[in-house]
Residue, then its C-alpha position, 0 to 999 in steps of 0.5 A: m896111709q894107715v890101716i886101723g882095725i876096730t873091734g870089741g864086744i857086743g854093745c861096746g858102741k863100735s857103730a857110734v865110733l865108725n859113724m864119727l870117723p869120716d868127720l875126723c879124718k880122710c878115711m874109708v870105713i870097711e865093715a866086714d859084715k857088709v862085705a860078707h853080704e856082698v860076696m854072697k850075692k849072686g855072681q859074687i865069689a862066695y855064692e857058688a861055694i855056699v849054694k854047693e855046700f847048702s843046696t838050692d834050698i837056701l835060695g829065695k827070690e831072684k835066686e839070691i841066698d836067703r840069709k834068714i834061711l841060711g841063718n836058721i840052718v847054721f846057728s843051730n849047728e856049729e859044724k855047719l856054721a864053721v863050714l860057712n865061715s870057712i867059705v866066707h871069711p877068707m873071701v871077705k879078707t881077700r876083698i878087703k885086701e883088694s880095697i886097701e890096695e886100690k885106695k893105696k894106689e889112689g893115694l887120697l886117704d890117710f886112713i882105712f878103718i876095718e871093723a869085724a867081730l872076729l878081727l883078731e880070730d881072723h888075724y887081721e893084724e896081718i893087714c892092720n898097722e894098729i888094732w883098737y879095742i872099743y871098750a865100755p863097762f858092762d852096765s853101759r853095754k847092757q843098757r844100750l842092748i836093752k834099748a837098741r835090741g830089746l834083749s834080756e839081761e840073761k841073753i846079753l850075758s850069754i852072748i858076752k860069755e861067748q865072746r872074748s873077755e875084756e882082758q883078752f881084748r886088751r892083751d891083743c889090741d894095740k890101743v883102747v878107746d874108752n866108749g863108756g862115757s859121753i860121745e864127746d869124750t870118745r871123740k876127743e880120745i879118737v882125735k888124740l889117737l889119730e894125732n899121735i899116728e900122724h905125728q909118728 
């Protein structure tokens, strides 16, 4: 079983790629953001540490962490965001490693795909056989983000500026998936990559 990391900047179409993968091979897709939601739930591994750090003021109904309240605190304060990330990210990685081990023992899958915005920063290359960079040119990204999220061009530029550059992604990833054309072109490219891995 091969573990493939999926990364790329905002608007590159990672979700479209993730959605097509289960049709192309026997796989499981793990999204780090969804795992983060899970580990922050009441009774889960990150819950107590986050409440201890940010106080019960962040709790909403049923004593669950209110992500909106927490988001308002951390996104205006880099120091607090760093503290939250230092709690959540290692726990997310641990949970993902556990899932991989579980699936390896079952022996039913050919691939596990892990998608995380900070895949490279959080050193997921330690647990991945390959890392794929999902690429799309700026104009494609811009159109997608305006359509899907209603963002202004100014906001899109400011987000992209904060992320890794295309050069950095290409340097640090093993394969590049060009997602700037049609969905069918992307599908063909992924099929080819999967076949190459299977023939190794």
